[in-house]
Backbone as JSON Lines, residues from 0, in Angstrom:
{"i":0,"aa":"M","n":[101.13,291.65,-176.16],"ca":[100.63,290.33,-176.47],"c":[101.75,289.44,-177.01]}
{"i":1,"aa":"S","n":[102.53,289.94,-177.96],"ca":[103.6,289.15,-178.55],"c":[104.66,288.79,-177.54]}
{"i":2,"aa":"G","n":[104.96,289.74,-176.64],"ca":[105.96,289.47,-175.62],"c":[105.54,288.34,-174.7]}
{"i":3,"aa":"E","n":[104.24,288.29,-174.37],"ca":[103.74,287.2,-173.52],"c":[103.87,285.86,-174.23]}
{"i":4,"aa":"F","n":[103.55,285.84,-175.53],"ca":[103.67,284.6,-176.29],"c":[105.13,284.15,-176.37]}
{"i":5,"aa":"D","n":[106.02,285.11,-176.66],"ca":[107.44,284.78,-176.74],"c":[107.94,284.22,-175.42]}
{"i":6,"aa":"F","n":[107.53,284.84,-174.32],"ca":[107.96,284.36,-173.01],"c":[107.41,282.96,-172.74]}
{"i":7,"aa":"G","n":[106.11,282.78,-173.05],"ca":[105.49,281.47,-172.83],"c":[106.12,280.38,-173.69]}
{"i":8,"aa":"A","n":[106.4,280.72,-174.96],"ca":[107.01,279.75,-175.86],"c":[108.41,279.4,-175.41]}
{"i":9,"aa":"S","n":[109.18,280.41,-175.02],"ca":[110.55,280.13,-174.58],"c":[110.55,279.35,-173.27]}
{"i":10,"aa":"E","n":[109.59,279.64,-172.39],"ca":[109.5,278.89,-171.13],"c":[109.15,277.42,-171.41]}
{"i":11,"aa":"F","n":[108.21,277.18,-172.33],"ca":[107.85,275.82,-172.69],"c":[109.05,275.07,-173.28]}
{"i":12,"aa":"L","n":[109.76,275.72,-174.22],"ca":[110.92,275.08,-174.82],"c":[112.0,274.79,-173.77]}
{"i":13,"aa":"Y","n":[112.22,275.72,-172.86],"ca":[113.23,275.5,-171.83],"c":[112.87,274.31,-170.95]}
{"i":14,"aa":"E","n":[111.59,274.24,-170.55],"ca":[111.17,273.12,-169.7],"c":[111.24,271.81,-170.46]}
{"i":15,"aa":"T","n":[110.85,271.83,-171.72],"ca":[110.85,270.61,-172.52],"c":[112.27,270.14,-172.83]}
{"i":16,"aa":"L","n":[113.11,271.07,-173.24],"ca":[114.45,270.69,-173.68],"c":[115.43,270.52,-172.54]}
{"i":17,"aa":"S","n":[115.07,270.95,-171.35],"ca":[115.99,270.78,-170.23],"c":[115.69,269.53,-169.43]}
{"i":18,"aa":"E","n":[114.69,268.75,-169.87],"ca":[114.44,267.48,-169.19],"c":[115.66,266.58,-169.33]}
{"i":19,"aa":"P","n":[115.97,265.81,-168.3],"ca":[117.12,264.92,-168.4],"c":[117.01,263.95,-169.57]}
{"i":20,"aa":"S","n":[115.8,263.56,-169.96],"ca":[115.64,262.61,-171.06],"c":[116.05,263.21,-172.39]}
{"i":21,"aa":"F","n":[115.89,264.54,-172.55],"ca":[116.27,265.16,-173.83],"c":[117.78,265.13,-174.02]}
{"i":22,"aa":"E","n":[118.51,265.32,-172.95],"ca":[119.96,265.33,-173.06],"c":[120.5,263.98,-173.54]}
{"i":23,"aa":"K","n":[119.76,262.93,-173.29],"ca":[120.21,261.6,-173.69],"c":[119.66,261.18,-175.05]}
{"i":24,"aa":"L","n":[119.07,262.11,-175.77],"ca":[118.43,261.78,-177.04],"c":[119.43,261.21,-178.05]}
{"i":25,"aa":"M","n":[120.63,261.73,-178.08],"ca":[121.62,261.25,-179.02],"c":[122.6,260.25,-178.41]}
{"i":26,"aa":"T","n":[122.77,260.24,-177.11],"ca":[123.81,259.43,-176.5],"c":[123.26,258.26,-175.71]}
{"i":27,"aa":"R","n":[122.0,258.01,-175.78],"ca":[121.42,256.93,-175.0],"c":[121.74,255.57,-175.61]}
{"i":28,"aa":"R","n":[121.46,254.54,-174.86],"ca":[121.72,253.18,-175.31],"c":[120.91,252.87,-176.57]}
{"i":29,"aa":"G","n":[121.56,252.35,-177.57],"ca":[120.89,251.98,-178.81],"c":[120.89,253.06,-179.87]}
{"i":30,"aa":"S","n":[121.47,254.22,-179.61],"ca":[121.43,255.3,-180.59],"c":[122.18,254.95,-181.87]}
{"i":31,"aa":"L","n":[123.32,254.3,-181.74],"ca":[124.07,253.92,-182.94],"c":[123.26,252.98,-183.81]}
{"i":32,"aa":"V","n":[122.64,252.0,-183.2],"ca":[121.8,251.06,-183.95],"c":[120.61,251.8,-184.57]}
{"i":33,"aa":"Y","n":[120.02,252.69,-183.81],"ca":[118.86,253.46,-184.27],"c":[119.19,254.27,-185.53]}
{"i":34,"aa":"Y","n":[120.26,255.04,-185.47],"ca":[120.6,255.9,-186.61],"c":[121.16,255.11,-187.78]}
{"i":35,"aa":"L","n":[121.9,254.06,-187.53],"ca":[122.37,253.21,-188.62],"c":[121.2,252.5,-189.3]}
{"i":36,"aa":"A","n":[120.24,252.05,-188.52],"ca":[119.06,251.4,-189.1],"c":[118.27,252.37,-189.95]}
{"i":37,"aa":"S","n":[118.18,253.62,-189.52],"ca":[117.49,254.62,-190.32],"c":[118.16,254.76,-191.67]}
{"i":38,"aa":"W","n":[119.47,254.78,-191.66],"ca":[120.24,254.94,-192.9],"c":[120.14,253.7,-193.78]}
{"i":39,"aa":"I","n":[120.43,252.53,-193.2],"ca":[120.5,251.28,-193.97],"c":[119.1,250.83,-194.41]}
{"i":40,"aa":"C","n":[118.17,250.75,-193.47],"ca":[116.82,250.28,-193.81],"c":[116.07,251.3,-194.66]}
{"i":41,"aa":"G","n":[116.2,252.57,-194.31],"ca":[115.56,253.61,-195.12],"c":[116.07,253.6,-196.55]}
{"i":42,"aa":"G","n":[117.37,253.41,-196.7],"ca":[117.95,253.31,-198.04],"c":[117.44,252.1,-198.8]}
{"i":43,"aa":"L","n":[117.33,250.98,-198.11],"ca":[116.82,249.77,-198.75],"c":[115.35,249.95,-199.16]}
{"i":44,"aa":"F","n":[114.55,250.5,-198.26],"ca":[113.13,250.72,-198.59],"c":[112.98,251.68,-199.76]}
{"i":45,"aa":"L","n":[113.8,252.73,-199.8],"ca":[113.74,253.68,-200.91],"c":[114.17,253.03,-202.21]}
{"i":46,"aa":"T","n":[115.2,252.2,-202.15],"ca":[115.66,251.5,-203.35],"c":[114.58,250.58,-203.9]}
{"i":47,"aa":"I","n":[113.94,249.84,-203.03],"ca":[112.86,248.93,-203.45],"c":[111.7,249.73,-204.04]}
{"i":48,"aa":"A","n":[111.34,250.85,-203.39],"ca":[110.26,251.69,-203.91],"c":[110.62,252.26,-205.28]}
{"i":49,"aa":"M","n":[111.87,252.68,-205.44],"ca":[112.31,253.21,-206.73],"c":[112.27,252.11,-207.8]}
{"i":50,"aa":"Y","n":[112.7,250.91,-207.43],"ca":[112.69,249.82,-208.4],"c":[111.25,249.46,-208.8]}
{"i":51,"aa":"L","n":[110.35,249.41,-207.82],"ca":[108.95,249.11,-208.13],"c":[108.34,250.21,-209.0]}
{"i":52,"aa":"Q","n":[108.69,251.46,-208.72],"ca":[108.23,252.58,-209.56],"c":[108.78,252.45,-210.97]}
{"i":53,"aa":"E","n":[110.03,252.04,-211.07],"ca":[110.68,251.84,-212.37],"c":[109.93,250.77,-213.17]}
{"i":54,"aa":"R","n":[109.56,249.7,-212.51],"ca":[108.88,248.6,-213.2],"c":[107.44,248.94,-213.54]}
{"i":55,"aa":"A","n":[106.78,249.74,-212.69],"ca":[105.36,250.02,-212.89],"c":[105.11,251.17,-213.86]}
{"i":56,"aa":"S","n":[106.03,252.1,-213.93],"ca":[105.83,253.31,-214.73],"c":[106.32,253.1,-216.16]}
{"i":57,"aa":"P","n":[105.56,253.55,-217.15],"ca":[106.01,253.37,-218.53],"c":[107.27,254.16,-218.87]}
{"i":58,"aa":"Q","n":[107.46,255.34,-218.27],"ca":[108.68,256.1,-218.53],"c":[109.78,255.74,-217.56]}
{"i":59,"aa":"G","n":[109.46,255.07,-216.46],"ca":[110.47,254.64,-215.5],"c":[111.08,255.81,-214.76]}
{"i":60,"aa":"M","n":[112.09,255.5,-213.96],"ca":[112.79,256.54,-213.21],"c":[114.22,256.7,-213.69]}
{"i":61,"aa":"G","n":[114.66,255.79,-214.56],"ca":[116.03,255.87,-215.05],"c":[117.05,255.56,-213.95]}
{"i":62,"aa":"I","n":[116.83,254.45,-213.24],"ca":[117.67,254.2,-212.07],"c":[118.94,253.43,-212.38]}
{"i":63,"aa":"G","n":[119.2,253.08,-213.61],"ca":[120.48,252.44,-213.87],"c":[120.39,251.32,-214.88]}
{"i":64,"aa":"P","n":[121.24,250.32,-214.73],"ca":[121.31,249.22,-215.69],"c":[119.96,248.51,-215.84]}
{"i":65,"aa":"T","n":[119.82,247.83,-216.96],"ca":[118.55,247.18,-217.24],"c":[118.33,245.9,-216.45]}
{"i":66,"aa":"G","n":[119.38,245.22,-216.03],"ca":[119.23,244.01,-215.23],"c":[118.74,244.34,-213.83]}
{"i":67,"aa":"A","n":[117.81,243.55,-213.32],"ca":[117.21,243.84,-212.02],"c":[118.25,243.86,-210.91]}
{"i":68,"aa":"G","n":[119.1,242.88,-210.85],"ca":[120.1,242.81,-209.78],"c":[121.07,243.97,-209.83]}
{"i":69,"aa":"A","n":[121.58,244.26,-211.02],"ca":[122.52,245.37,-211.16],"c":[121.85,246.7,-210.85]}
{"i":70,"aa":"A","n":[120.61,246.86,-211.27],"ca":[119.89,248.11,-211.01],"c":[119.67,248.32,-209.51]}
{"i":71,"aa":"I","n":[119.28,247.26,-208.83],"ca":[119.03,247.38,-207.39],"c":[120.32,247.65,-206.63]}
{"i":72,"aa":"I","n":[121.38,246.95,-206.94],"ca":[122.65,247.14,-206.22],"c":[123.22,248.53,-206.49]}
{"i":73,"aa":"T","n":[123.21,248.95,-207.75],"ca":[123.72,250.28,-208.1],"c":[122.9,251.37,-207.43]}
{"i":74,"aa":"T","n":[121.6,251.24,-207.5],"ca":[120.73,252.24,-206.91],"c":[120.87,252.26,-205.39]}
{"i":75,"aa":"Y","n":[120.97,251.11,-204.77],"ca":[121.12,251.04,-203.31],"c":[122.41,251.74,-202.87]}
{"i":76,"aa":"F","n":[123.49,251.52,-203.6],"ca":[124.74,252.19,-203.28],"c":[124.58,253.71,-203.36]}
{"i":77,"aa":"L","n":[123.99,254.19,-204.44],"ca":[123.81,255.63,-204.61],"c":[122.87,256.21,-203.55]}
{"i":78,"aa":"V","n":[121.82,255.47,-203.23],"ca":[120.89,255.92,-202.19],"c":[121.61,256.01,-200.84]}
{"i":79,"aa":"L","n":[122.44,255.03,-200.53],"ca":[123.18,255.09,-199.26],"c":[124.11,256.3,-199.21]}
{"i":80,"aa":"V","n":[124.73,256.62,-200.32],"ca":[125.64,257.78,-200.35],"c":[124.86,259.08,-200.21]}
{"i":81,"aa":"F","n":[123.81,259.24,-201.0],"ca":[123.14,260.53,-201.07],"c":[122.04,260.72,-200.03]}
{"i":82,"aa":"C","n":[121.64,259.67,-199.34],"ca":[120.57,259.82,-198.34],"c":[121.08,259.7,-196.91]}
{"i":83,"aa":"A","n":[122.36,259.57,-196.72],"ca":[122.9,259.39,-195.36],"c":[122.51,260.54,-194.45]}
{"i":84,"aa":"F","n":[122.78,261.75,-194.87],"ca":[122.51,262.92,-194.03],"c":[121.02,263.05,-193.75]}
{"i":85,"aa":"L","n":[120.2,262.96,-194.79],"ca":[118.76,263.14,-194.61],"c":[118.13,262.04,-193.77]}
{"i":86,"aa":"S","n":[118.65,260.82,-193.85],"ca":[118.08,259.74,-193.05],"c":[118.39,259.92,-191.57]}
{"i":87,"aa":"V","n":[119.56,260.46,-191.25],"ca":[119.89,260.73,-189.85],"c":[119.05,261.9,-189.34]}
{"i":88,"aa":"V","n":[118.86,262.91,-190.15],"ca":[118.0,264.04,-189.76],"c":[116.57,263.55,-189.54]}
{"i":89,"aa":"F","n":[116.08,262.71,-190.44],"ca":[114.74,262.14,-190.3],"c":[114.62,261.37,-188.98]}
{"i":90,"aa":"A","n":[115.58,260.52,-188.7],"ca":[115.53,259.71,-187.48],"c":[115.59,260.59,-186.23]}
{"i":91,"aa":"F","n":[116.42,261.62,-186.26],"ca":[116.53,262.51,-185.11],"c":[115.2,263.21,-184.83]}
{"i":92,"aa":"F","n":[114.6,263.82,-185.87],"ca":[113.34,264.52,-185.66],"c":[112.21,263.57,-185.28]}
{"i":93,"aa":"L","n":[112.21,262.38,-185.86],"ca":[111.18,261.41,-185.51],"c":[111.29,261.03,-184.03]}
{"i":94,"aa":"R","n":[112.48,260.75,-183.57],"ca":[112.68,260.38,-182.16],"c":[112.33,261.54,-181.24]}
{"i":95,"aa":"L","n":[112.71,262.74,-181.62],"ca":[112.41,263.92,-180.82],"c":[110.91,264.12,-180.69]}
{"i":96,"aa":"F","n":[110.19,264.08,-181.81],"ca":[108.74,264.29,-181.77],"c":[108.02,263.17,-181.03]}
{"i":97,"aa":"M","n":[108.45,261.96,-181.22],"ca":[107.8,260.85,-180.54],"c":[108.04,260.9,-179.03]}
{"i":98,"aa":"R","n":[109.2,261.37,-178.66],"ca":[109.48,261.52,-177.23],"c":[108.63,262.65,-176.64]}
{"i":99,"aa":"L","n":[108.51,263.76,-177.35],"ca":[107.7,264.87,-176.86],"c":[106.23,264.51,-176.79]}
{"i":100,"aa":"L","n":[105.77,263.68,-177.72],"ca":[104.36,263.26,-177.75],"c":[104.09,262.02,-176.91]}
{"i":101,"aa":"H","n":[105.12,261.43,-176.37],"ca":[105.01,260.19,-175.58],"c":[104.3,259.09,-176.36]}
{"i":102,"aa":"A","n":[104.63,258.95,-177.62],"ca":[104.02,257.94,-178.49],"c":[104.69,256.59,-178.26]}
{"i":103,"aa":"E","n":[103.89,255.58,-178.06],"ca":[104.42,254.25,-177.79],"c":[103.76,253.16,-178.63]}
{"i":104,"aa":"S","n":[103.2,253.52,-179.78],"ca":[102.57,252.54,-180.67],"c":[103.22,252.62,-182.04]}
{"i":105,"aa":"I","n":[103.28,251.49,-182.7],"ca":[103.92,251.44,-184.02],"c":[103.16,252.28,-185.04]}
{"i":106,"aa":"W","n":[101.82,252.29,-184.96],"ca":[101.06,253.08,-185.92],"c":[101.3,254.57,-185.72]}
{"i":107,"aa":"Q","n":[101.53,255.0,-184.48],"ca":[101.83,256.41,-184.24],"c":[103.17,256.79,-184.86]}
{"i":108,"aa":"W","n":[104.15,255.9,-184.72],"ca":[105.46,256.16,-185.31],"c":[105.39,256.17,-186.83]}
{"i":109,"aa":"A","n":[104.64,255.22,-187.42],"ca":[104.52,255.17,-188.88],"c":[103.83,256.43,-189.41]}
{"i":110,"aa":"L","n":[102.77,256.86,-188.75],"ca":[102.09,258.08,-189.16],"c":[103.0,259.29,-188.99]}
{"i":111,"aa":"A","n":[103.72,259.34,-187.89],"ca":[104.65,260.45,-187.66],"c":[105.78,260.44,-188.68]}
{"i":112,"aa":"G","n":[106.2,259.27,-189.12],"ca":[107.22,259.19,-190.16],"c":[106.76,259.87,-191.44]}
{"i":113,"aa":"I","n":[105.51,259.65,-191.79],"ca":[104.96,260.31,-192.97],"c":[104.91,261.82,-192.76]}
{"i":114,"aa":"V","n":[104.46,262.23,-191.58],"ca":[104.36,263.66,-191.28],"c":[105.73,264.33,-191.28]}
{"i":115,"aa":"V","n":[106.75,263.66,-190.74],"ca":[108.1,264.23,-190.72],"c":[108.69,264.3,-192.13]}
{"i":116,"aa":"S","n":[108.35,263.33,-192.97],"ca":[108.93,263.3,-194.32],"c":[108.38,264.39,-195.23]}
{"i":117,"aa":"L","n":[107.16,264.83,-194.99],"ca":[106.56,265.85,-195.87],"c":[107.33,267.17,-195.86]}
{"i":118,"aa":"P","n":[107.62,267.77,-194.7],"ca":[108.4,269.02,-194.76],"c":[109.84,268.79,-195.23]}
{"i":119,"aa":"M","n":[110.37,267.6,-195.0],"ca":[111.72,267.31,-195.49],"c":[111.73,267.28,-197.02]}
{"i":120,"aa":"T","n":[110.71,266.68,-197.61],"ca":[110.59,266.65,-199.08],"c":[110.45,268.06,-199.62]}
{"i":121,"aa":"W","n":[109.61,268.86,-198.97],"ca":[109.43,270.24,-199.39],"c":[110.75,271.0,-199.26]}
{"i":122,"aa":"A","n":[111.49,270.78,-198.19],"ca":[112.75,271.47,-197.97],"c":[113.79,271.11,-199.03]}
{"i":123,"aa":"V","n":[113.83,269.84,-199.44],"ca":[114.77,269.44,-200.5],"c":[114.39,270.11,-201.81]}
{"i":124,"aa":"R","n":[113.11,270.17,-202.11],"ca":[112.68,270.84,-203.34],"c":[113.04,272.32,-203.29]}
{"i":125,"aa":"W","n":[112.79,272.96,-202.15],"ca":[113.09,274.38,-202.01],"c":[114.6,274.63,-202.1]}
{"i":126,"aa":"A","n":[115.38,273.79,-201.43],"ca":[116.84,273.96,-201.44],"c":[117.42,273.74,-202.83]}
{"i":127,"aa":"S","n":[116.88,272.79,-203.57],"ca":[117.39,272.56,-204.93],"c":[117.08,273.74,-205.84]}
{"i":128,"aa":"R","n":[115.9,274.32,-205.69],"ca":[115.57,275.5,-206.49],"c":[116.42,276.69,-206.08]}
{"i":129,"aa":"L","n":[116.67,276.82,-204.79],"ca":[117.52,277.9,-204.31],"c":[118.94,277.75,-204.82]}
{"i":130,"aa":"A","n":[119.45,276.52,-204.81],"ca":[120.81,276.27,-205.31],"c":[120.9,276.58,-206.8]}
{"i":131,"aa":"D","n":[119.87,276.24,-207.55],"ca":[119.86,276.56,-208.98],"c":[119.76,278.07,-209.22]}
{"i":132,"aa":"A","n":[118.89,278.72,-208.46],"ca":[118.69,280.16,-208.65],"c":[119.92,280.97,-208.25]}
{"i":133,"aa":"S","n":[120.62,280.5,-207.23],"ca":[121.79,281.25,-206.77],"c":[123.04,280.95,-207.58]}
{"i":134,"aa":"G","n":[122.96,279.95,-208.44],"ca":[124.11,279.59,-209.26],"c":[125.23,278.98,-208.44]}
{"i":135,"aa":"L","n":[124.89,278.2,-207.45],"ca":[125.87,277.57,-206.57],"c":[126.82,276.7,-207.38]}
{"i":136,"aa":"Q","n":[128.13,276.92,-207.23],"ca":[129.14,276.19,-207.99],"c":[130.27,275.74,-207.07]}
{"i":137,"aa":"G","n":[131.14,274.92,-207.6],"ca":[132.35,274.52,-206.88],"c":[132.09,273.63,-205.69]}
{"i":138,"aa":"A","n":[132.87,273.87,-204.64],"ca":[132.79,273.03,-203.45],"c":[131.44,273.14,-202.77]}
{"i":139,"aa":"G","n":[130.85,274.32,-202.79],"ca":[129.53,274.51,-202.19],"c":[128.48,273.64,-202.87]}
{"i":140,"aa":"R","n":[128.56,273.54,-204.17],"ca":[127.63,272.7,-204.93],"c":[127.84,271.23,-204.6]}
{"i":141,"aa":"Q","n":[129.1,270.81,-204.47],"ca":[129.4,269.42,-204.14],"c":[128.88,269.05,-202.76]}
{"i":142,"aa":"V","n":[129.04,269.93,-201.81],"ca":[128.52,269.67,-200.46],"c":[127.0,269.61,-200.49]}
{"i":143,"aa":"A","n":[126.37,270.53,-201.22],"ca":[124.91,270.53,-201.32],"c":[124.4,269.25,-201.97]}
{"i":144,"aa":"V","n":[125.08,268.77,-202.99],"ca":[124.69,267.52,-203.64],"c":[124.8,266.37,-202.66]}
{"i":145,"aa":"L","n":[125.87,266.32,-201.92],"ca":[126.06,265.24,-200.95],"c":[125.01,265.29,-199.85]}
{"i":146,"aa":"L","n":[124.68,266.48,-199.38],"ca":[123.76,266.59,-198.25],"c":[122.3,266.43,-198.64]}
{"i":147,"aa":"F","n":[121.89,267.08,-199.73],"ca":[120.46,267.0,-200.04],"c":[120.1,267.02,-201.51]}
{"i":148,"aa":"L","n":[120.95,267.49,-202.39],"ca":[120.57,267.58,-203.79],"c":[120.61,266.24,-204.51]}
{"i":149,"aa":"G","n":[121.24,265.23,-203.9],"ca":[121.29,263.91,-204.52],"c":[119.92,263.28,-204.68]}
{"i":150,"aa":"V","n":[118.97,263.68,-203.84],"ca":[117.62,263.11,-203.9],"c":[116.61,264.08,-204.5]}
{"i":151,"aa":"R","n":[117.09,265.12,-205.15],"ca":[116.19,266.13,-205.67],"c":[115.27,265.58,-206.75]}
{"i":152,"aa":"G","n":[115.73,264.62,-207.54],"ca":[114.88,264.04,-208.58],"c":[113.67,263.34,-207.99]}
{"i":153,"aa":"I","n":[113.86,262.68,-206.89],"ca":[112.73,262.02,-206.22],"c":[111.81,263.07,-205.62]}
{"i":154,"aa":"A","n":[112.4,264.05,-204.93],"ca":[111.59,265.08,-204.27],"c":[110.79,265.9,-205.28]}
{"i":155,"aa":"E","n":[111.35,266.14,-206.46],"ca":[110.65,266.98,-207.44],"c":[109.7,266.19,-208.33]}
{"i":156,"aa":"N","n":[110.09,264.98,-208.73],"ca":[109.29,264.22,-209.69],"c":[108.4,263.15,-209.08]}
{"i":157,"aa":"H","n":[108.79,262.63,-207.93],"ca":[108.03,261.55,-207.29],"c":[107.92,261.8,-205.79]}
{"i":158,"aa":"P","n":[107.33,262.92,-205.36],"ca":[107.32,263.24,-203.93],"c":[106.53,262.25,-203.07]}
{"i":159,"aa":"L","n":[105.54,261.6,-203.64],"ca":[104.74,260.64,-202.86],"c":[105.44,259.31,-202.67]}
{"i":160,"aa":"L","n":[106.51,259.08,-203.42],"ca":[107.26,257.83,-203.29],"c":[107.86,257.67,-201.9]}
{"i":161,"aa":"G","n":[108.18,258.78,-201.27],"ca":[108.8,258.73,-199.95],"c":[107.84,258.45,-198.8]}
{"i":162,"aa":"L","n":[106.55,258.57,-199.01],"ca":[105.6,258.39,-197.91],"c":[105.57,256.96,-197.37]}
{"i":163,"aa":"P","n":[105.39,255.94,-198.2],"ca":[105.44,254.58,-197.64],"c":[106.83,254.22,-197.13]}
{"i":164,"aa":"V","n":[107.86,254.78,-197.75],"ca":[109.23,254.53,-197.29],"c":[109.41,255.09,-195.89]}
{"i":165,"aa":"A","n":[108.92,256.31,-195.66],"ca":[109.02,256.93,-194.34],"c":[108.23,256.15,-193.3]}
{"i":166,"aa":"A","n":[107.06,255.66,-193.67],"ca":[106.25,254.88,-192.72],"c":[106.95,253.57,-192.35]}
{"i":167,"aa":"L","n":[107.49,252.87,-193.35],"ca":[108.21,251.63,-193.06],"c":[109.46,251.88,-192.22]}
{"i":168,"aa":"N","n":[110.19,252.92,-192.57],"ca":[111.4,253.25,-191.83],"c":[111.06,253.62,-190.38]}
{"i":169,"aa":"A","n":[110.0,254.39,-190.2],"ca":[109.58,254.77,-188.85],"c":[109.14,253.54,-188.05]}
{"i":170,"aa":"A","n":[108.5,252.58,-188.7],"ca":[108.1,251.36,-188.0],"c":[109.32,250.57,-187.52]}
{"i":171,"aa":"V","n":[110.33,250.47,-188.37],"ca":[111.57,249.79,-187.96],"c":[112.23,250.55,-186.82]}
{"i":172,"aa":"L","n":[112.25,251.87,-186.91],"ca":[112.87,252.68,-185.86],"c":[112.1,252.55,-184.55]}
{"i":173,"aa":"F","n":[110.78,252.41,-184.63],"ca":[110.0,252.17,-183.41],"c":[110.42,250.87,-182.74]}
{"i":174,"aa":"L","n":[110.58,249.81,-183.54],"ca":[110.97,248.52,-182.98],"c":[112.35,248.6,-182.31]}
{"i":175,"aa":"I","n":[113.26,249.32,-182.91],"ca":[114.58,249.49,-182.32],"c":[114.49,250.34,-181.06]}
{"i":176,"aa":"H","n":[113.73,251.42,-181.13],"ca":[113.55,252.28,-179.96],"c":[112.96,251.49,-178.79]}
{"i":177,"aa":"R","n":[111.95,250.7,-179.09],"ca":[111.3,249.9,-178.04],"c":[112.25,248.85,-177.48]}
{"i":178,"aa":"A","n":[113.04,248.23,-178.34],"ca":[113.96,247.18,-177.88],"c":[115.01,247.74,-176.92]}
{"i":179,"aa":"F","n":[115.47,248.95,-177.18],"ca":[116.5,249.52,-176.32],"c":[115.91,250.34,-175.19]}
{"i":180,"aa":"S","n":[114.61,250.59,-175.19],"ca":[113.97,251.33,-174.11],"c":[113.58,250.43,-172.95]}
{"i":181,"aa":"E","n":[113.39,249.17,-173.25],"ca":[112.98,248.24,-172.2],"c":[114.1,248.08,-171.2]}
{"i":182,"aa":"P","n":[113.75,247.93,-169.93],"ca":[114.78,247.76,-168.91],"c":[115.57,246.48,-169.13]}
{"i":183,"aa":"V","n":[116.85,246.57,-168.84],"ca":[117.73,245.42,-168.99],"c":[117.51,244.49,-167.79]}
{"i":184,"aa":"P","n":[117.21,243.2,-168.06],"ca":[117.01,242.28,-166.92],"c":[118.32,242.07,-166.16]}
{"i":185,"aa":"S","n":[118.21,242.04,-164.84],"ca":[119.42,241.87,-164.03],"c":[119.76,240.43,-163.79]}
C-alpha cells in the first residue's frame, strides 16, 4: 500500500514540477519586481502593523524611539534587514501554490497569503526554540538571526500580527503577478 502511494505521489510531483511553466517560476518576466515588492511592501505593511500595535497596546512592542517618525523609520530599516529572506520565501511559496491551484482572484491570493504565513510563523517559533536549546553560538547564530531569528519576537509574542500583513502583501503580489502575466500588446 505504501509503495503505491509513494509511486503515485512521486508521479504527481514529477508531472506537476516538470511542466514548462514551473521552470519559469523564478526566471519569468516580472520576477524581480515580484520578489522586491514582497520584500519592500511586506516590510512596510509589517512596520505599520507593528506601529499600530505599539500605539494600541498598553505595554507596546518596544519598537524604538518615542517619536512616531523616528520609530517608523528605524523599525522599517530593521524589518527590511531581518525579513528579507522570509519575505522572498513567502513570495516563492505563494506563487508556487497559486500556480498549482490556478488561482486568479485577489481574494484567493489574500487568503492563501494567510495560509502560507501560518506555517512560516510556526517554523520561526520552532527554529528559535531549537537555536536556544542547541546553544547555537558564533557565526551560526549570526546567520540564524539574519535569516529568521530577527522576527522571533513577533512570531512568539504577536503571531496574529502577521495575518493581515500576509493578506495585504499577497494582494499586492497578485496585482504584480497579474500585470506581468497579461500578454504584451504588439
